[in-house]
Every structure is written in structure tokens, then in C-alpha cells.
Steps between C-alpha positions, in 0.01 A plus 500: 500500500577576140176473314489392140350788307144419400503419133287730290271291286515681171613470143843617605562175681448301184718742306780448750452124494538502125805726486692208357282533193552871440764679707871446434413329175755263363619553149347351187704361217426788263614756755838343563564415139581864446757480779658157455501268201574199723197541729314179581171526316373165631467621857329833445248502221209735447267214411368270776664157495353347813257273316238682700209352303598147603530548875312255723126559497198277472350736245594512133512865406473410131148358550383768742228733378531840665187637668322774313473857624150431625612186684791688661273779620246254635761292682662813640170604656462156657847468653520860628157492660511600865823700475517875554600734219828570675578130534414439134715791386797383703471144369473614139792739524734260679430216256538737203840626613627153582384362165632777279833504681553126456372523144763759415769280654375198304490677165809719533732363767458123448438467872375141503808383315713665766296346780535157337845503663432429867825678587408816311559814707150609402358251750627734770196715433289211630737410782617809682468869562773762511812530286538224242752445222344401170811515282797716406522834320632459146472763225235688698287187558466242776569152366628169633861407562509215247372730228776751569766228507393371161462846353851595611657157450633496858523248782320527832825604669549774242140611551560569867835663427321761291280592798169545321249694707221289653154575362295564812130562552283560804203269547242631745259205479537129442270203441383502860381858462318420175327210672397733780351744249297234319380355831390845610299556180361149524333593829272744318396248232161336560498270198658158562621455142683833489641427843629168363678680216667736745596196706670361191714815486588457868592131465697548180696793642592293803606204287702721267691654789574165665587289195629757246303325228422729209172320426344643814601857412370444148163382629477808721524708183226299325260544790572872525454531123158332497386679815589835348397459135210256529338579832583830669537670162421398144848536358407476133316834527633661817864451397490383140362832384830661593735242345586415140542129576206355691651151509614517861182641654286266289695195615291288735666241723185358656646456847235663720278303734222752444465366145521137605873438450676235707751661739865465410639171627762558765754236600340214692722582797430872477459533879863391550766589244875500476604859564700615202668793670508633854408863561675614814633812672840490670545871571442483875573873544150569367348337807750521783856413593729200527703412808789260450620266771837323497605267780820293521585205726863423582688219668749538785772599253291782352428316175155560351325165487157625395312822426160618388367802312144628503322765293214621717252727326270732695213709365515874567260674736234556234419128531340326799748412773345153513680416176842562654406311815411197290816530293706529817350176630606335175853640518531390863399144413750487214778642716427249775544218249826653378637522854416133553691420180803676647529221757544249219798693367676565833823354365669600170466260207785364291725758336356447153143568613353850495345661807139385548235771512132580480344796321150645498478698177214730409368422150206726408151628568213359295207688652479806723156648565264602776375146562811281471871510436687210345876459480751223434824407677769247417644301790845378391696233685866441411683214671841583356484264204445563131149639490264683737146384570222751427145505629272785393232610741187705431352720774153648455371716785156641576549876543218530752576210732870450431428130452702289257224356282476171317401447140139409582444869571508550120397164354225249571725199435642283778872418513420158355313656207781749444751215494290316241489813283877543521547137400269544204646827374866404545476129425629402844455157655436649842494849649569544870375839618779498760738581214283772346414849615303789352492873453220737410450730199205721405339225294668173603637274765837380373637169625875446486726208587748559783779481239347651182760356265327162527139595426324792333278728704125452460239777518142447620233764456407671827137457600536747788 
């Protein structure tokens, strides 16, 4: 079986996670002004405009008194007690790199303003790994399409006619990987208060990736800032001595549990949230091959009265054979139902009616690892009228047993409790679980309606 490469827990993981804050930098107003007098200064400005000071927190940073050097040193000794020197060094270094990287993005790249748009391409750094497009090349910089259109005074059609080159980047790690790193470091922490602050980072990263709300990303920065400058280091001396402006390192947000702060208030329904954007993989060649089945049924005159098509995916031989056996059972059951439908359409319909058909269409993978695989199919029924009927189906298989597993493998909630959560999150009167299915991701169980155009998908945090 293909094994996911064991992630190296090091500062390089955080650097890769934060590539959106440093690599492939988008252009600032002053840079493009030299190139184009019509550049949109409102979108890309050197100064932060995210109203970062007013983001949701129970603590007023204006009234916060920063701990003294002596208090920082004393608290550091308390919270790091019981950890080895290697564990302490790794924690300090990872938090330092994460903080300074986000700090640079905040001060120079206006990152929180960009993330205030839930559709910003920069959210891809939270959502997915691999090749991502974060804009378009324009005058040696990567910027957004709307900015180019306004700068050039062109329409969207004209934009695509000019064939601007996509601005691509490679993201090695996403939010799930960052969560894994923090959880790994959390295991070495003996102090409950410091562990709680690391848990805040975990919860906020999860919420940011699911909801695309800038406030969560902003709070991640505040926690990293205080952890770095007012706990694991004393920024005013350790960093301030090397900077002309000590304003940033001297800024104290007062968000750490170790100093008695109230944890950031997450949404009341933080265990179940509307999923802002799906992160899926539809390149089946990475995992195996697709076999396509086409079967026609004709009447005595040779006229096709009904047909069905099936896309049957099979994992290659690096994966357990049990997976393909289970998938084959599923395909067989679908095909049996299609053949039964053929009896309904034994005679041709009226001339103005199209030929009825059924189609099993592969959609995407959502999780492929050593423990489980999760993929989604769309079962389409067309009766010859105006519109087909679609029903999406999630299939999650245990790689060891080959068993198709239910959602309780990953959540503690019963179907009734899940239905109540869906009603609450989506504002539904009722939620029948017969019309909902799920797929798995690294961090979530995602529930989707059989026809997604009617209801949004909802993500619940995996407990296993």
C-alpha cells in the first residue's frame, strides 16, 4: 500500500504552511505604481487594513498590562517544567518561526485583509496541498484578476483573451498538517495552561480552514505573538534590541491562558459548521485506474430503449485488495439496480422523449491513507424528461478489514443527534439521515445532502 510519508515535525513544516505569507508575494501598491498609473491601490496596500485590533476577543488589549521580564521568565519556568531540553527547543523554534512569518505578512502583505474575503485564493494554503493558483502574473507580480481588469480597463472576456499566465505556487502542508504539528508538540507539554493555549491554536486553525473566517486566522497570530514575545522569549529585549521600532514586539494582546486570559470564544456550534469550501482530489490516476462500462438495451426493432454507464474505479496493487473487493460489491449492487430499471423501459417512449438512462459517475477522493479511504460517487437517473435526478453517495472503507464504515466510527453522536445538529446549523425544520451521507477528511466528517444544490455541506470535527 502507498504509505503517506511520515511528516517531519520541524520548523520547516510551519514555514511551508505559511508560504502564503512569504513566497510568491503579491504586489504592493508602491511597487506597481511605477509600472501602471491605474493600479488599484485599495486592494493592495502596504499598511494593514483588517481592523486587526478590533477582532473578536474577550480581552481588551488597550487595558492589558504586559508582564515584566521577570514575570515572563518565571512563568516560562513554570509552564516548561517537565519537558526535555530538546522538546523545549523545538517548541520555542516552531512558535518563533510561525509568529515572525505571520507578523511579516501582517505588517507588509496585508494578509488579514486578504483573508477577510472568504473566497480569497490565499485560503488554499489552509485547504489543500500541491499546486495552487493564487493569482495571475502581471508586470512581474502575482495579483488578482479584478485588479488587472481595472488596471487595464478591460472586461473579463478581454482578460481571458490576453491569456495572462496563472500565478502558481506549491503548498506542501495545509491546516491539517499544522494541527498535527501542534498536537505532536502538545504531547510533550506537562503544564495544563500551556497545553490549553496550544489547544487554542489547534481549534482556531480547524475553524479557520472550515469556515474561511479571517477572525480565526487573526487570533492564531495573536496567540503566536504572545507565546513568542511574552512567554517563550522576552521580545522587548530578545528581538527589540535588533530593531529600530520596538512597537510590534512590545505589543501585548493578553490572549494566553497561562496569564489568566479567557480563551477566544468560538462559534456556539463550533462542533458542526457549514463547510465553506470542499477540498477534494479528482485525479484518480494517482491511486489507480478507471474502468468504464456501457450497456444498451434494445427492443425487437433494434431501437435503444435504455442504457447505463458506469465509472468503476479500482486502486492499484500498492493498496490492499480488500478495497477493490468492497468497491466491486458496490458496483455490482448498482449494476443490478440498473438492469432492473431496464425492464421498466422495455418499450420505446414517445418520439419527443429522450432515451432514459442511468449513470454512475465518479466524483472525487476526500481521504486516502493507511487507515481509511473515502470517495464520492454520483448516481444519476434520467427518465427521458427535462432533468436528471442526482443522488451523491459517500463510500468510506476500512483499509484493514475492507468494511464500509458508518459515521459513528469517527464521531460519538448518534444519527438522531447528527440530525439535530444539521437542523440547527442549516435552519432546517427536519433532517432525515436517509437523505444525507458523509465523507471523511483528515480533520472532519463532512455531511452532504444527496442533491447538494439544496443544502450546504456541514463539517463536524473528527474525534477519532
